[in-house]
C-alpha positions in Angstrom: 116.9 115.8 112.7 114.7 113.5 111.1 112.4 113.6 114.2 109.9 115.5 112.0 110.1 113.2 109.1 110.2 110.1 111.4 107.0 111.5 113.4 105.0 111.7 109.8 106.0 108.3 109.0 104.9 106.9 112.0 101.7 108.5 111.4 101.6 106.3 108.6 102.0 103.5 110.0 99.5 103.8 112.8 97.0 104.4 109.7 97.6 101.0 108.6 95.7 99.8 111.8 93.1 101.9 111.9 89.4 100.8 110.7 88.3 101.3 107.6 91.5 101.1 105.8 91.1 103.0 102.6 94.2 102.0 100.8 93.9 105.1 97.9 93.7 107.3 100.6 96.8 105.9 102.4 99.2 105.5 99.5 98.1 109.3 98.4 99.6 110.6 101.6 102.5 108.1 101.7 103.6 109.2 98.3 103.2 113.0 99.4 105.4 112.4 102.5 107.8 109.9 100.9 108.5 112.1 98.0 109.0 115.2 100.3 111.4 113.5 102.4 113.0 111.4 99.7 111.9 112.7 96.1 109.1 112.4 94.0 111.2 109.5 91.7 112.7 107.5 95.2 112.2 104.0 95.1 110.5 104.1 98.1 107.7 106.4 96.5 107.5 103.7 93.8 107.2 100.8 95.9 104.4 102.3 97.1 102.5 103.3 94.3 103.2 99.9 92.9 100.9 98.1 95.8 97.4 97.2 94.8 95.7 94.1 95.9 95.7 91.1 93.6 92.4 90.1 92.5 93.2 87.6 89.4 92.0 84.4 89.7 94.2 82.5 90.7 94.2 84.4 94.3 90.6 84.6 94.5 90.6 80.7 93.9 93.0 80.4 97.0 90.9 79.4 100.0 93.6 78.8 102.3 92.6 82.5 103.7 95.9 82.7 105.7 96.0 86.5 104.7 93.3 88.7 102.5 94.5 91.1 99.8 94.3 94.2 101.7 96.4 92.9 104.8 98.9 92.0 102.3 98.9 95.7 101.0 99.4 96.6 104.2 101.9 94.4 105.1 104.0 95.8 102.1 103.1 99.3 103.0 104.5 98.6 106.8 107.8 97.2 105.2 108.3 100.1 103.1 107.7 102.9 105.6 110.1 101.1 108.4 112.7 100.7 106.0 112.2 104.6 105.5 112.4 105.0 109.2 115.8 102.9 109.2 117.2 104.4 106.7 116.5 108.2 108.4 117.5 106.8 111.8 121.3 105.7 110.3 121.6 108.0 107.6 119.8 111.2 108.5 117.4 113.3 105.9 118.8 113.3 102.4 120.0 116.4 101.2 119.3 118.4 104.3 122.3 120.5 104.0 121.9 123.5 101.7 124.5 122.4 98.6 125.5 126.4 97.8 125.2 127.1 102.3 123.4 130.1 101.0 120.0 131.3 102.4 118.0 130.8 99.4 118.9 127.1 99.2 117.7 126.7 102.5 114.9 128.6 101.9 114.5 126.5 98.6 114.9 122.6 100.0 111.3 123.2 101.6 109.7 123.6 98.3 111.5 121.6 96.3 112.2 117.9 95.4 115.6 116.7 97.1 116.5 116.2 93.0 115.9 119.7 92.4 117.7 120.7 95.2 120.6 118.8 93.5 119.9 120.1 89.9 120.0 123.6 91.3 123.3 123.1 93.1 124.9 121.6 90.3 123.6 124.6 88.1 125.0 127.1 90.3 128.5 124.9 90.6 128.8 124.6 87.2 130.8 127.0 84.9 128.2 128.1 82.4 127.1 131.8 82.1 124.9 133.6 84.1 121.9 133.7 81.8 122.1 130.0 80.9 122.2 129.0 84.7 119.3 131.9 85.0 117.2 129.8 82.3 117.6 126.4 83.6 116.8 127.1 87.8 113.9 129.2 86.0 113.0 126.0 84.3 113.2 124.0 87.4 111.3 126.0 89.6 108.4 126.8 86.7 105.9 124.3 88.6 106.1 126.2 91.9 103.3 128.7 92.3 103.5 132.5 93.3 102.8 131.9 97.1 105.7 129.4 97.3 108.0 131.1 95.3 106.9 134.1 97.7 107.5 132.0 100.5 111.1 131.5 99.6 111.9 134.8 98.8 110.5 135.8 102.5 112.5 132.7 104.1 115.5 134.0 102.2 115.1 137.0 103.3 114.4 136.8 107.0 117.4 134.3 107.7 
């Protein structure tokens, strides 16, 4: 099941070795992919965001030459991505099963984060009134654009 996600992460790993290496574009791609797999607020995503070369005066004075700042950033990125791959291989993709078991939730999961999907499932399971559920779900889906919303409806109807 997690073959597609692992393939994407392996592509991120291979980009670490490409010359010239652009840390900011690699981080952007990594954040997008990890956010899609594990959720935008996952620890892995936060760790990638925190990768920065250390240009402090102490690190610049280090003349040992053992490892460059960019190599240190690559190493940290590699560790994060390899840990994510190991997690996917061991536990699978988080939140892959449709929480409510219906076609709409299955279609939705392609366009929302794992966190949003879980929140929607919790709202649906709650004992709130239907109008309150609608309002809360609308708030969660407010950030999606019209094209994504149309895709969700179309996929739900086609399944």
